[in-house]
Steps between C-alpha positions, in 0.01 A plus 500: 500500500549421867284693744704581806380615842408861514361686796276804496641815664437536869459126571680338793834347427511120553728334751818306437334159506220614270745650250699175499191288437364725227841515328490120467134446418390811303599583141611157386269475196446713191132564428563560128586128450168383647222378272153637462361198698715599793377858487137384495560274804690779680208737454262251676731359774814707519641372830463128399628556148811716580579602854807686377296734282241546774772613744629747245150648465470530878840672527394747227190585699255355244375209708471368859548152637657265748875536455597192703282273293624650179864460613436129555328455165770699320769273659334174392414636148863615451655169603250289313580702191874452552460125557292476181766682305770274639309181407438632152864592450642178646224253418711186452712567806185541710357169372826317564539632858130416574541142375813455711312618813203276424739200457655569840155499655432159356771357725273544800234266358690198630426614857123556442270286718140457389273509813174307463376541862317832514511515879882531491463821301345689792613297811840618618769236551587435861188668641260363751231429240750305287594289803131425577431400142806267498423355846267226378743383236791493748301306756396250232860451385610446863218250554601310181862470620385363836270250327782378274714437806222318686455161330147384447340836581167566327473783252237769550325710238735707288484874509606710203847638474401830342433812693266794444291491186662185368410295806150632544542625857281796598732778622317785679709813558364792705655838462450798731236758406742785588870529567597379845183299567549179697323214312545257795243668727178328594293724271734448203503117546117498523477695171742245354278217616185667361671540167593128493142406575373718217749342259409147613121564474517686167294316235518520121222368274647331192385208279180478705706426815599701806877507551689600814867510598482148644411367155820629333760535781771249580415247769734230632384156392318292761633166618374169361302272737492129538170334413256531791156612603610863544746521212252661258361739761844611611622551145199725419536680831863582444444611140253759632691609807863515371553878461690710251861584590522864620827684566393784733585627850144435614568125468696526823173572685176313550334767285684351199247218503214732411595518134567127469138398525372272374216713363231409563597326830471122515218345699594137562168411664497154661880469476547736792291271724768232525809717448509732799804700387304638207334836572125502520321665216699670221856388458764749386867558566400743775377219724663185359781313676606248232759318711240416767253380235760282331610345833142418594405360160830302496382311805190388316622435147825445315584835336825380340773766458282796591618502856857514390400763253370739769791428730762583234309809388506638855131594489429437870199713597499689176383858580349425842832531680593829345438838664200718403555850367214617724477281816153647572354365176208267567631215280854506643562137607583412859817323386648830373803617705344843557140381553308726741260312727215746540303287749797456728578870483139580588517260797820661627345848457196395705714355774716815512196727492306314769805496734483880524264694718175624358637852467800383298323244278462580128136562425313514171214746523311378193424135569358444152808647337721284721318183407513566127871579511566206729320241286659627179856506641473200735258238358568279803316754720169445318466152645519623861 
């Protein structure tokens, strides 16, 4: 028999909405038709087994529970039961309609495009990052068109057409630590530079060898030299000093040279004695001006197409003519657009200070503290 909703005397009458919901969800099943297995499950988990019966027990005052959750379960149980009955009654019709729908979906397979470049799955089309990743390929295509029009022009080293993971370029993306943070501040760019240095210097021991990023990253091929006394030396030098290709905002600054190495720095020894444009001591991209070196060496020896190679690549002063993130950094080159000349500033300060009367002059009471700060900040003052 069906068990209908009964309410004990004295209980509060339900509202209109509650009566409407309970009239649709309660009393739709007959407990006499249920099996012994159902009764056993209902005794252990009544609300999960039959929400309808659980609501009936609550209305009769024999149980307590969350009515809203039971209404939702009773709704889904009722409609799943009705769908099951419909499928069982009209089995062949259900199969036929399902096959027709699946066949219609197959018509969309002709428009499916299989994407093999993983970067395109997370880089939005038309965004700034997508433009930066396609920039190298667009410049290369433009250069090829110009070279085809210019008869007899020499061909330089070919760069890959692929972008992202396929081309081997290192793409470094910095995201803000919190919403609204500006990642183009000095502190954020310095953190970005430090991260690049950590990545470049990271070592992995495998097969009894130490591997770094420079061993596996993509590097543009070096030019071929004509036979000469410096051909072998220049080939080995370029193999060591040609850096990995990074796509990062820090590459717009002199600080982008910090991660390029080479690590460890090159020490050319006696070579620097007759090539004055080479920096004394350790040679890295932080202090190397390749164009000046090539011009000076080209006056002594025949370097073949390497001069044209550097000219077409637009290398110029490399990183030495780019601004520093922190102009007060000790290694910031003098050729940087925002270079701060500490010695000249100290000289101007002394002239300005000495021009004032003794009462108005700036005085440092601790002479020892003044000298320590002065020599640390202005190394040129230590020689005076």
